[in-house]
VEXMI-210525 format. One record per atom (N, C-alpha, C): x, y, z; residue number from 1; residue in three letters. Coordinates in Angstrom, 1 decimal. Layout:
<pts>
+--------+--------+--------+-----+--------+
:     c1 :     c2 :     c3 : num : residu :
+--------+--------+--------+-----+--------+
:      X :      Y :      Z : NUM :    ALA :
...
+--------+--------+--------+-----+--------+
</pts>
This chain:
<pts>
+--------+--------+--------+-----+--------+
:     c1 :     c2 :     c3 : num : residu :
+--------+--------+--------+-----+--------+
:  -40.4 :   28.9 :   28.9 :   1 :    MET :
:  -39.3 :   28.4 :   28.6 :   1 :    MET :
:  -39.7 :   27.0 :   28.7 :   1 :    MET :
:  -39.0 :   26.2 :   27.5 :   2 :    LYS :
:  -39.1 :   24.8 :   27.4 :   2 :    LYS :
:  -38.1 :   24.1 :   28.2 :   2 :    LYS :
:  -38.7 :   23.0 :   29.0 :   3 :    ASN :
:  -37.9 :   22.3 :   29.7 :   3 :    ASN :
:  -36.8 :   21.1 :   29.0 :   3 :    ASN :
:  -35.4 :   21.4 :   29.3 :   4 :    THR :
:  -34.7 :   20.5 :   28.4 :   4 :    THR :
:  -34.1 :   19.1 :   29.0 :   4 :    THR :
:  -34.7 :   19.3 :   30.5 :   5 :    HIS :
:  -34.1 :   17.9 :   31.3 :   5 :    HIS :
:  -34.7 :   16.7 :   30.5 :   5 :    HIS :
:  -33.6 :   15.8 :   30.4 :   6 :    GLN :
:  -33.7 :   14.7 :   30.1 :   6 :    GLN :
:  -33.3 :   13.5 :   30.7 :   6 :    GLN :
:  -34.0 :   12.2 :   31.0 :   7 :    GLU :
:  -34.1 :   11.1 :   31.6 :   7 :    GLU :
:  -33.9 :    9.9 :   30.9 :   7 :    GLU :
:  -32.7 :    9.1 :   31.7 :   8 :    ILE :
:  -32.6 :    7.9 :   31.1 :   8 :    ILE :
:  -32.6 :    6.8 :   32.3 :   8 :    ILE :
:  -33.9 :    6.2 :   31.9 :   9 :    GLU :
:  -34.2 :    5.1 :   32.9 :   9 :    GLU :
:  -34.3 :    5.9 :   34.4 :   9 :    GLU :
:  -35.0 :    6.8 :   34.1 :  10 :    GLY :
:  -35.5 :    7.6 :   35.6 :  10 :    GLY :
:  -34.0 :    8.5 :   36.0 :  10 :    GLY :
:  -32.9 :    8.4 :   35.3 :  11 :    ILE :
:  -31.9 :    9.4 :   36.0 :  11 :    ILE :
:  -31.5 :   10.4 :   35.2 :  11 :    ILE :
:  -31.1 :   11.5 :   35.7 :  12 :    ASP :
:  -30.9 :   12.6 :   34.6 :  12 :    ASP :
:  -29.8 :   12.6 :   33.7 :  12 :    ASP :
:  -30.0 :   12.7 :   32.6 :  13 :    ALA :
:  -29.1 :   12.2 :   31.5 :  13 :    ALA :
:  -27.8 :   13.0 :   31.5 :  13 :    ALA :
:  -28.0 :   14.1 :   32.1 :  14 :    SER :
:  -26.7 :   15.1 :   32.0 :  14 :    SER :
:  -25.8 :   14.9 :   33.1 :  14 :    SER :
:  -26.2 :   13.6 :   34.0 :  15 :    THR :
:  -25.1 :   13.5 :   35.1 :  15 :    THR :
:  -24.2 :   12.2 :   34.9 :  15 :    THR :
:  -23.1 :   11.9 :   35.6 :  16 :    LEU :
:  -22.4 :   10.7 :   34.9 :  16 :    LEU :
:  -23.2 :    9.4 :   35.2 :  16 :    LEU :
:  -24.0 :    9.3 :   36.1 :  17 :    ALA :
:  -24.6 :    8.1 :   36.2 :  17 :    ALA :
:  -25.8 :    8.0 :   34.7 :  17 :    ALA :
:  -26.2 :    9.2 :   34.7 :  18 :    GLY :
:  -27.1 :    9.4 :   33.4 :  18 :    GLY :
:  -26.1 :    8.8 :   32.0 :  18 :    GLY :
:  -25.3 :    9.3 :   32.0 :  19 :    LYS :
:  -24.3 :    8.8 :   30.7 :  19 :    LYS :
:  -23.7 :    7.3 :   31.1 :  19 :    LYS :
:  -23.6 :    6.9 :   32.4 :  20 :    ALA :
:  -23.4 :    5.5 :   32.4 :  20 :    ALA :
:  -24.8 :    4.6 :   32.0 :  20 :    ALA :
:  -25.7 :    5.0 :   32.3 :  21 :    VAL :
:  -26.8 :    4.2 :   31.9 :  21 :    VAL :
:  -27.2 :    4.1 :   30.6 :  21 :    VAL :
:  -26.9 :    5.3 :   29.7 :  22 :    ASP :
:  -26.6 :    5.4 :   28.0 :  22 :    ASP :
:  -25.2 :    4.4 :   27.5 :  22 :    ASP :
:  -24.5 :    4.3 :   28.2 :  23 :    ALA :
:  -23.6 :    3.2 :   27.7 :  23 :    ALA :
:  -24.1 :    1.9 :   28.2 :  23 :    ALA :
:  -24.5 :    1.7 :   29.4 :  24 :    VAL :
:  -25.0 :    0.3 :   29.7 :  24 :    VAL :
:  -26.1 :   -0.2 :   28.6 :  24 :    VAL :
:  -26.9 :    0.9 :   28.5 :  25 :    LYS :
:  -28.0 :    0.8 :   27.5 :  25 :    LYS :
:  -27.3 :    0.1 :   25.9 :  25 :    LYS :
:  -26.6 :    0.8 :   25.6 :  26 :    THR :
:  -25.8 :    0.7 :   24.2 :  26 :    THR :
:  -25.1 :   -1.1 :   24.5 :  26 :    THR :
:  -24.5 :   -1.4 :   25.6 :  27 :    LYS :
:  -23.9 :   -2.5 :   25.9 :  27 :    LYS :
:  -24.8 :   -3.7 :   25.8 :  27 :    LYS :
:  -26.0 :   -3.4 :   26.3 :  28 :    ALA :
:  -27.1 :   -4.3 :   26.6 :  28 :    ALA :
:  -27.6 :   -4.7 :   25.4 :  28 :    ALA :
:  -27.8 :   -3.5 :   24.3 :  29 :    ARG :
:  -28.6 :   -3.6 :   22.9 :  29 :    ARG :
:  -27.6 :   -4.9 :   22.2 :  29 :    ARG :
:  -26.2 :   -4.7 :   22.4 :  30 :    GLY :
:  -25.1 :   -5.8 :   21.7 :  30 :    GLY :
:  -25.4 :   -7.0 :   22.2 :  30 :    GLY :
:  -25.6 :   -7.2 :   23.6 :  31 :    ILE :
:  -25.6 :   -8.2 :   24.4 :  31 :    ILE :
:  -27.1 :   -8.9 :   23.9 :  31 :    ILE :
:  -28.2 :   -8.1 :   24.0 :  32 :    PHE :
:  -29.6 :   -8.7 :   24.0 :  32 :    PHE :
:  -29.4 :   -8.9 :   22.1 :  32 :    PHE :
:  -29.1 :   -8.0 :   21.8 :  33 :    GLY :
:  -29.0 :   -8.7 :   20.0 :  33 :    GLY :
:  -28.5 :  -10.0 :   19.7 :  33 :    GLY :
:  -27.4 :  -10.1 :   20.3 :  34 :    GLU :
:  -26.8 :  -11.4 :   20.5 :  34 :    GLU :
:  -27.6 :  -12.7 :   20.8 :  34 :    GLU :
:  -28.3 :  -12.4 :   21.8 :  35 :    ASP :
:  -29.2 :  -13.6 :   22.4 :  35 :    ASP :
:  -30.3 :  -13.7 :   21.5 :  35 :    ASP :
:  -31.3 :  -12.4 :   21.2 :  36 :    PHE :
:  -32.4 :  -12.5 :   20.3 :  36 :    PHE :
:  -32.0 :  -12.8 :   18.9 :  36 :    PHE :
:  -30.9 :  -12.8 :   18.5 :  37 :    ILE :
:  -30.6 :  -13.4 :   17.0 :  37 :    ILE :
:  -30.3 :  -14.8 :   16.9 :  37 :    ILE :
:  -30.2 :  -15.3 :   18.3 :  38 :    SER :
:  -30.0 :  -16.8 :   18.3 :  38 :    SER :
:  -31.2 :  -17.4 :   18.6 :  38 :    SER :
:  -32.1 :  -16.5 :   19.3 :  39 :    PHE :
:  -33.5 :  -17.1 :   19.8 :  39 :    PHE :
:  -34.5 :  -16.3 :   18.9 :  39 :    PHE :
:  -35.1 :  -17.0 :   18.2 :  40 :    THR :
:  -36.3 :  -16.6 :   17.3 :  40 :    THR :
:  -37.6 :  -16.7 :   17.7 :  40 :    THR :
:  -38.3 :  -16.0 :   17.3 :  41 :    LEU :
:  -40.0 :  -15.8 :   17.6 :  41 :    LEU :
:  -40.5 :  -17.4 :   17.2 :  41 :    LEU :
:  -39.9 :  -18.1 :   16.1 :  42 :    ILE :
:  -40.6 :  -19.6 :   16.1 :  42 :    ILE :
:  -39.9 :  -20.4 :   16.9 :  42 :    ILE :
:  -38.8 :  -20.2 :   17.4 :  43 :    GLU :
:  -38.4 :  -21.0 :   18.7 :  43 :    GLU :
:  -39.2 :  -20.7 :   19.9 :  43 :    GLU :
:  -39.8 :  -19.6 :   20.3 :  44 :    PHE :
:  -40.3 :  -19.4 :   21.3 :  44 :    PHE :
:  -41.6 :  -19.9 :   21.0 :  44 :    PHE :
:  -42.5 :  -20.1 :   20.1 :  45 :    VAL :
:  -43.7 :  -20.5 :   19.9 :  45 :    VAL :
:  -43.4 :  -22.0 :   19.7 :  45 :    VAL :
:  -42.3 :  -22.5 :   19.4 :  46 :    SER :
:  -42.0 :  -23.8 :   19.4 :  46 :    SER :
:  -42.2 :  -24.4 :   20.6 :  46 :    SER :
:  -41.6 :  -23.6 :   21.8 :  47 :    PHE :
:  -41.3 :  -23.9 :   23.0 :  47 :    PHE :
:  -43.1 :  -24.0 :   23.8 :  47 :    PHE :
:  -43.5 :  -23.0 :   23.3 :  48 :    MET :
:  -45.0 :  -23.1 :   23.7 :  48 :    MET :
:  -45.9 :  -24.0 :   23.5 :  48 :    MET :
:  -45.7 :  -24.3 :   21.8 :  49 :    ILE :
:  -46.2 :  -25.7 :   21.6 :  49 :    ILE :
:  -45.6 :  -26.8 :   22.4 :  49 :    ILE :
:  -44.6 :  -27.2 :   22.6 :  50 :    LEU :
:  -44.1 :  -28.2 :   23.2 :  50 :    LEU :
:  -44.6 :  -28.3 :   24.8 :  50 :    LEU :
:  -44.8 :  -26.8 :   25.2 :  51 :    ASN :
:  -45.1 :  -26.8 :   26.8 :  51 :    ASN :
:  -46.6 :  -27.6 :   26.9 :  51 :    ASN :
:  -47.4 :  -27.2 :   25.7 :  52 :    ASN :
:  -48.9 :  -27.5 :   25.8 :  52 :    ASN :
:  -49.1 :  -28.7 :   25.2 :  52 :    ASN :
:  -48.1 :  -29.3 :   24.7 :  53 :    LYS :
:  -48.2 :  -31.0 :   24.3 :  53 :    LYS :
:  -48.0 :  -31.6 :   25.5 :  53 :    LYS :
:  -46.9 :  -31.5 :   26.2 :  54 :    LEU :
:  -46.6 :  -32.0 :   27.2 :  54 :    LEU :
:  -47.8 :  -31.9 :   28.3 :  54 :    LEU :
:  -48.5 :  -30.8 :   28.4 :  55 :    ALA :
:  -49.6 :  -30.6 :   29.7 :  55 :    ALA :
:  -50.8 :  -31.3 :   28.9 :  55 :    ALA :
:  -50.8 :  -31.5 :   27.7 :  56 :    SER :
:  -52.1 :  -32.2 :   27.1 :  56 :    SER :
:  -51.9 :  -33.8 :   27.5 :  56 :    SER :
:  -50.5 :  -34.2 :   27.9 :  57 :    ASN :
:  -50.4 :  -35.5 :   28.1 :  57 :    ASN :
:  -50.2 :  -35.5 :   29.8 :  57 :    ASN :
:  -50.6 :  -34.5 :   30.3 :  58 :    GLY :
:  -50.9 :  -34.5 :   32.0 :  58 :    GLY :
:  -49.3 :  -34.2 :   32.4 :  58 :    GLY :
:  -48.5 :  -33.8 :   31.8 :  59 :    ILE :
:  -47.2 :  -33.6 :   32.2 :  59 :    ILE :
:  -46.9 :  -31.9 :   32.2 :  59 :    ILE :
:  -47.0 :  -31.5 :   33.8 :  60 :    PHE :
:  -46.6 :  -30.0 :   33.9 :  60 :    PHE :
:  -45.0 :  -29.9 :   34.5 :  60 :    PHE :
:  -44.3 :  -29.4 :   33.8 :  61 :    ILE :
:  -43.1 :  -29.2 :   34.5 :  61 :    ILE :
:  -42.9 :  -27.7 :   35.3 :  61 :    ILE :
:  -42.4 :  -27.9 :   36.5 :  62 :    THR :
:  -42.1 :  -26.6 :   36.8 :  62 :    THR :
:  -40.6 :  -26.8 :   37.5 :  62 :    THR :
:  -40.0 :  -25.5 :   37.8 :  63 :    ASP :
:  -38.8 :  -25.7 :   38.4 :  63 :    ASP :
:  -38.5 :  -26.7 :   39.4 :  63 :    ASP :
:  -39.6 :  -26.8 :   40.5 :  64 :    GLU :
:  -39.9 :  -27.5 :   41.4 :  64 :    GLU :
:  -39.8 :  -29.0 :   41.1 :  64 :    GLU :
:  -40.3 :  -29.4 :   40.1 :  65 :    ASN :
:  -40.5 :  -30.8 :   40.0 :  65 :    ASN :
:  -39.9 :  -31.1 :   38.4 :  65 :    ASN :
:  -38.8 :  -30.5 :   37.9 :  66 :    LYS :
:  -38.6 :  -30.7 :   36.7 :  66 :    LYS :
:  -37.7 :  -31.9 :   36.7 :  66 :    LYS :
:  -36.7 :  -32.4 :   37.6 :  67 :    GLU :
:  -36.3 :  -33.5 :   37.4 :  67 :    GLU :
:  -37.0 :  -35.0 :   37.7 :  67 :    GLU :
:  -38.2 :  -34.7 :   38.6 :  68 :    GLU :
:  -39.0 :  -35.7 :   38.5 :  68 :    GLU :
:  -40.2 :  -36.0 :   37.4 :  68 :    GLU :
:  -40.1 :  -35.0 :   36.9 :  69 :    LYS :
:  -40.9 :  -34.9 :   35.2 :  69 :    LYS :
:  -40.2 :  -35.5 :   34.5 :  69 :    LYS :
:  -38.6 :  -34.8 :   34.1 :  70 :    TYR :
:  -37.8 :  -35.3 :   33.3 :  70 :    TYR :
:  -37.4 :  -37.3 :   33.2 :  70 :    TYR :
:  -37.5 :  -37.7 :   34.7 :  71 :    ILE :
:  -37.2 :  -38.8 :   34.8 :  71 :    ILE :
:  -38.5 :  -39.9 :   34.5 :  71 :    ILE :
:  -39.6 :  -39.3 :   34.6 :  72 :    GLU :
:  -41.0 :  -39.7 :   34.4 :  72 :    GLU :
:  -41.2 :  -39.9 :   32.7 :  72 :    GLU :
:  -40.7 :  -39.0 :   32.2 :  73 :    ILE :
:  -40.9 :  -39.1 :   30.7 :  73 :    ILE :
:  -39.8 :  -39.8 :   30.0 :  73 :    ILE :
:  -38.5 :  -40.0 :   30.7 :  74 :    ILE :
:  -37.6 :  -40.8 :   30.0 :  74 :    ILE :
:  -38.1 :  -42.2 :   30.3 :  74 :    ILE :
:  -38.6 :  -42.5 :   31.3 :  75 :    GLU :
:  -39.2 :  -43.8 :   31.8 :  75 :    GLU :
:  -40.1 :  -44.4 :   30.9 :  75 :    GLU :
:  -40.9 :  -43.5 :   30.3 :  76 :    THR :
:  -42.0 :  -44.1 :   29.5 :  76 :    THR :
:  -41.3 :  -44.6 :   28.1 :  76 :    THR :
:  -40.2 :  -44.5 :   27.9 :  77 :    GLY :
:  -39.4 :  -45.3 :   26.5 :  77 :    GLY :
:  -40.2 :  -44.4 :   25.4 :  77 :    GLY :
:  -41.1 :  -43.5 :   25.4 :  78 :    ASN :
:  -41.9 :  -43.0 :   24.1 :  78 :    ASN :
:  -40.9 :  -42.2 :   23.6 :  78 :    ASN :
:  -40.2 :  -42.5 :   22.5 :  79 :    THR :
:  -39.2 :  -42.0 :   21.7 :  79 :    THR :
:  -39.2 :  -40.4 :   21.6 :  79 :    THR :
:  -40.8 :  -40.2 :   21.0 :  80 :    ASP :
:  -41.1 :  -39.1 :   20.4 :  80 :    ASP :
:  -41.1 :  -37.9 :   21.4 :  80 :    ASP :
:  -41.8 :  -38.3 :   22.9 :  81 :    LEU :
:  -42.2 :  -37.8 :   23.9 :  81 :    LEU :
:  -40.6 :  -37.4 :   24.3 :  81 :    LEU :
:  -39.6 :  -38.3 :   24.7 :  82 :    ILE :
:  -38.4 :  -38.0 :   24.8 :  82 :    ILE :
:  -37.5 :  -36.9 :   24.2 :  82 :    ILE :
:  -38.0 :  -37.1 :   22.7 :  83 :    ALA :
:  -37.5 :  -35.9 :   21.8 :  83 :    ALA :
:  -37.9 :  -34.7 :   21.8 :  83 :    ALA :
:  -39.2 :  -34.6 :   22.5 :  84 :    ASP :
:  -39.9 :  -33.4 :   22.6 :  84 :    ASP :
:  -39.4 :  -32.8 :   23.9 :  84 :    ASP :
:  -39.2 :  -33.7 :   24.8 :  85 :    LEU :
:  -38.3 :  -33.1 :   26.2 :  85 :    LEU :
:  -36.8 :  -32.7 :   25.9 :  85 :    LEU :
:  -36.2 :  -33.5 :   24.9 :  86 :    GLU :
:  -34.8 :  -32.8 :   24.7 :  86 :    GLU :
:  -34.8 :  -31.3 :   24.0 :  86 :    GLU :
:  -35.7 :  -31.1 :   23.2 :  87 :    GLU :
:  -36.1 :  -29.7 :   22.5 :  87 :    GLU :
:  -36.7 :  -28.7 :   23.6 :  87 :    GLU :
:  -37.6 :  -29.0 :   24.5 :  88 :    TYR :
:  -38.3 :  -28.3 :   25.5 :  88 :    TYR :
:  -37.2 :  -27.9 :   26.3 :  88 :    TYR :
:  -36.2 :  -28.8 :   26.7 :  89 :    ILE :
:  -35.0 :  -28.6 :   27.8 :  89 :    ILE :
:  -34.3 :  -27.4 :   27.1 :  89 :    ILE :
:  -33.8 :  -27.6 :   25.8 :  90 :    THR :
:  -33.1 :  -26.7 :   25.1 :  90 :    THR :
:  -33.5 :  -25.2 :   25.1 :  90 :    THR :
:  -34.8 :  -25.2 :   24.6 :  91 :    LEU :
:  -35.6 :  -24.0 :   24.4 :  91 :    LEU :
:  -35.8 :  -23.3 :   25.8 :  91 :    LEU :
:  -35.9 :  -24.0 :   26.5 :  92 :    LEU :
:  -35.9 :  -23.6 :   28.0 :  92 :    LEU :
:  -34.9 :  -22.7 :   28.7 :  92 :    LEU :
:  -33.4 :  -23.7 :   28.3 :  93 :    ASP :
:  -32.3 :  -23.2 :   28.7 :  93 :    ASP :
:  -32.0 :  -21.7 :   27.8 :  93 :    ASP :
:  -32.4 :  -21.6 :   26.6 :  94 :    ASN :
:  -32.2 :  -20.4 :   26.1 :  94 :    ASN :
:  -32.9 :  -19.1 :   26.5 :  94 :    ASN :
:  -34.1 :  -19.7 :   26.8 :  95 :    ILE :
:  -34.9 :  -18.6 :   27.4 :  95 :    ILE :
:  -34.7 :  -18.0 :   28.7 :  95 :    ILE :
:  -34.1 :  -18.8 :   29.5 :  96 :    LYS :
:  -33.6 :  -18.7 :   30.7 :  96 :    LYS :
:  -32.1 :  -17.5 :   30.7 :  96 :    LYS :
:  -31.1 :  -17.9 :   29.5 :  97 :    LYS :
:  -30.4 :  -17.1 :   29.4 :  97 :    LYS :
:  -30.7 :  -15.7 :   29.0 :  97 :    LYS :
:  -31.7 :  -15.4 :   28.2 :  98 :    ILE :
:  -32.3 :  -14.3 :   27.9 :  98 :    ILE :
:  -32.7 :  -13.3 :   29.1 :  98 :    ILE :
:  -33.4 :  -14.3 :   29.9 :  99 :    GLN :
:  -33.9 :  -13.5 :   31.2 :  99 :    GLN :
:  -32.9 :  -13.3 :   32.0 :  99 :    GLN :
:  -31.7 :  -13.9 :   32.4 : 100 :    GLU :
:  -30.8 :  -13.4 :   33.1 : 100 :    GLU :
:  -29.9 :  -12.4 :   32.5 : 100 :    GLU :
:  -29.8 :  -12.2 :   31.2 : 101 :    THR :
:  -29.1 :  -11.1 :   30.8 : 101 :    THR :
:  -30.2 :  -10.0 :   31.0 : 101 :    THR :
:  -31.2 :   -9.8 :   30.9 : 102 :    LYS :
:  -32.2 :   -9.0 :   31.2 : 102 :    LYS :
:  -32.2 :   -8.8 :   32.8 : 102 :    LYS :
:  -31.9 :   -9.8 :   33.6 : 103 :    ASN :
:  -32.0 :   -9.3 :   35.2 : 103 :    ASN :
:  -30.6 :   -8.8 :   35.3 : 103 :    ASN :
:  -29.5 :   -8.8 :   35.0 : 104 :    GLU :
:  -28.3 :   -8.2 :   34.9 : 104 :    GLU :
:  -28.7 :   -7.0 :   34.6 : 104 :    GLU :
:  -29.0 :   -6.5 :   33.8 : 105 :    TYR :
:  -29.2 :   -5.1 :   33.0 : 105 :    TYR :
:  -30.2 :   -4.2 :   33.7 : 105 :    TYR :
:  -31.3 :   -4.9 :   34.6 : 106 :    ASP :
:  -31.9 :   -4.6 :   35.3 : 106 :    ASP :
:  -31.4 :   -4.1 :   36.9 : 106 :    ASP :
:  -30.4 :   -4.7 :   37.0 : 107 :    GLY :
:  -29.8 :   -4.7 :   38.6 : 107 :    GLY :
:  -28.8 :   -3.6 :   38.5 : 107 :    GLY :
:  -28.0 :   -3.7 :   37.2 : 108 :    ILE :
:  -26.9 :   -2.2 :   37.3 : 108 :    ILE :
:  -28.0 :   -1.1 :   37.3 : 108 :    ILE :
:  -29.2 :   -1.1 :   36.2 : 109 :    ILE :
:  -29.8 :    0.3 :   36.3 : 109 :    ILE :
:  -30.3 :    0.5 :   37.7 : 109 :    ILE :
:  -30.7 :   -0.4 :   38.3 : 110 :    GLU :
:  -31.3 :   -0.2 :   39.8 : 110 :    GLU :
:  -30.0 :    0.3 :   40.6 : 110 :    GLU :
:  -29.0 :   -0.5 :   40.5 : 111 :    ALA :
:  -27.7 :    0.2 :   41.6 : 111 :    ALA :
:  -27.4 :    1.5 :   41.3 : 111 :    ALA :
:  -27.6 :    2.1 :   39.9 : 112 :    LEU :
:  -27.2 :    3.3 :   39.3 : 112 :    LEU :
:  -28.6 :    4.4 :   40.0 : 112 :    LEU :
:  -29.5 :    3.7 :   39.8 : 113 :    LYS :
:  -30.7 :    4.8 :   40.6 : 113 :    LYS :
:  -30.5 :    4.8 :   42.3 : 113 :    LYS :
:  -29.8 :    3.8 :   42.6 : 114 :    CYS :
:  -29.8 :    3.9 :   44.3 : 114 :    CYS :
:  -28.5 :    4.7 :   44.7 : 114 :    CYS :
:  -27.4 :    5.2 :   43.5 : 115 :    LEU :
:  -26.4 :    6.0 :   43.8 : 115 :    LEU :
:  -27.0 :    7.4 :   44.7 : 115 :    LEU :
:  -26.2 :    7.5 :   45.7 : 116 :    GLU :
:  -26.5 :    9.0 :   46.3 : 116 :    GLU :
:  -26.2 :   10.1 :   45.6 : 116 :    GLU :
:  -24.9 :   10.1 :   44.8 : 117 :    ASP :
:  -24.6 :   11.1 :   44.3 : 117 :    ASP :
:  -24.2 :   10.6 :   42.4 : 117 :    ASP :
:  -25.4 :   11.1 :   41.7 : 118 :    TYR :
:  -24.9 :   10.6 :   40.7 : 118 :    TYR :
:  -23.9 :   11.1 :   39.7 : 118 :    TYR :
:  -23.2 :   12.2 :   40.2 : 119 :    ASN :
:  -21.9 :   12.5 :   39.6 : 119 :    ASN :
:  -20.7 :   11.9 :   40.1 : 119 :    ASN :
:  -20.8 :   10.8 :   41.3 : 120 :    ASP :
:  -19.6 :   10.5 :   42.1 : 120 :    ASP :
:  -19.0 :    9.6 :   41.0 : 120 :    ASP :
:  -17.8 :    9.8 :   40.4 : 121 :    ALA :
:  -17.2 :    8.9 :   39.1 : 121 :    ALA :
:  -16.8 :    7.8 :   39.8 : 121 :    ALA :
:  -16.2 :    7.7 :   40.8 : 122 :    LYS :
:  -15.7 :    6.4 :   41.5 : 122 :    LYS :
:  -17.3 :    5.4 :   41.5 : 122 :    LYS :
:  -18.1 :    5.8 :   42.3 : 123 :    ASP :
:  -19.4 :    5.0 :   42.7 : 123 :    ASP :
:  -19.7 :    4.5 :   40.9 : 123 :    ASP :
:  -19.9 :    5.3 :   40.3 : 124 :    VAL :
:  -20.7 :    5.2 :   38.8 : 124 :    VAL :
:  -20.0 :    4.2 :   37.9 : 124 :    VAL :
:  -18.4 :    4.5 :   38.4 : 125 :    THR :
:  -17.7 :    3.6 :   37.4 : 125 :    THR :
:  -17.6 :    2.3 :   38.2 : 125 :    THR :
:  -17.5 :    2.0 :   39.4 : 126 :    ASP :
:  -17.5 :    0.7 :   40.2 : 126 :    ASP :
:  -18.8 :   -0.1 :   39.8 : 126 :    ASP :
:  -19.9 :    0.8 :   39.7 : 127 :    THR :
:  -21.0 :   -0.2 :   39.4 : 127 :    THR :
:  -21.3 :   -0.7 :   38.0 : 127 :    THR :
:  -20.7 :    0.3 :   37.0 : 128 :    VAL :
:  -20.7 :   -0.2 :   35.8 : 128 :    VAL :
:  -19.6 :   -0.9 :   35.1 : 128 :    VAL :
:  -18.5 :   -1.0 :   35.6 : 129 :    LYS :
:  -17.3 :   -1.2 :   34.9 : 129 :    LYS :
:  -17.3 :   -2.9 :   34.6 : 129 :    LYS :
:  -17.6 :   -3.8 :   35.2 : 130 :    ASP :
:  -17.6 :   -5.0 :   35.1 : 130 :    ASP :
:  -18.8 :   -5.3 :   33.6 : 130 :    ASP :
:  -19.6 :   -4.9 :   33.7 : 131 :    TYR :
:  -20.7 :   -5.1 :   32.7 : 131 :    TYR :
:  -20.0 :   -4.7 :   31.4 : 131 :    TYR :
:  -19.8 :   -3.3 :   31.6 : 132 :    LEU :
:  -19.2 :   -2.6 :   30.4 : 132 :    LEU :
:  -17.9 :   -3.4 :   29.4 : 132 :    LEU :
:  -17.1 :   -4.1 :   30.3 : 133 :    ARG :
:  -15.8 :   -4.9 :   29.9 : 133 :    ARG :
:  -16.2 :   -6.1 :   29.3 : 133 :    ARG :
:  -17.7 :   -6.7 :   29.2 : 134 :    ARG :
:  -17.7 :   -8.0 :   28.8 : 134 :    ARG :
:  -17.6 :   -8.0 :   27.3 : 134 :    ARG :
+--------+--------+--------+-----+--------+
</pts>
């Protein structure tokens, strides 16, 4: 006998939680699609090139030192370097937006996986309603 049990993100697809995961995935594709449409592979490569260019100038920007490094670059007065920094910040902001969207999706899926009863309509609905109403 063939096993017809299907899972979505590790949750039985026949449960309410499984159906909710499917709805969340559909919604996420729309949200990710919008973010990815506006952020192309070319932009990602441009970010990497700018990051390497800054590094070759001895500038290594991290979350911990970014304000200090931004000021350091501005104080050089080098207009090309400042323009590179502006583009770097814009691209980094776009990358972070995509990461936040992915983290939000992962959080909802994890919350659904942690439900005690995958068929508890209230718990399933409470977990996904805000995300699906976006």
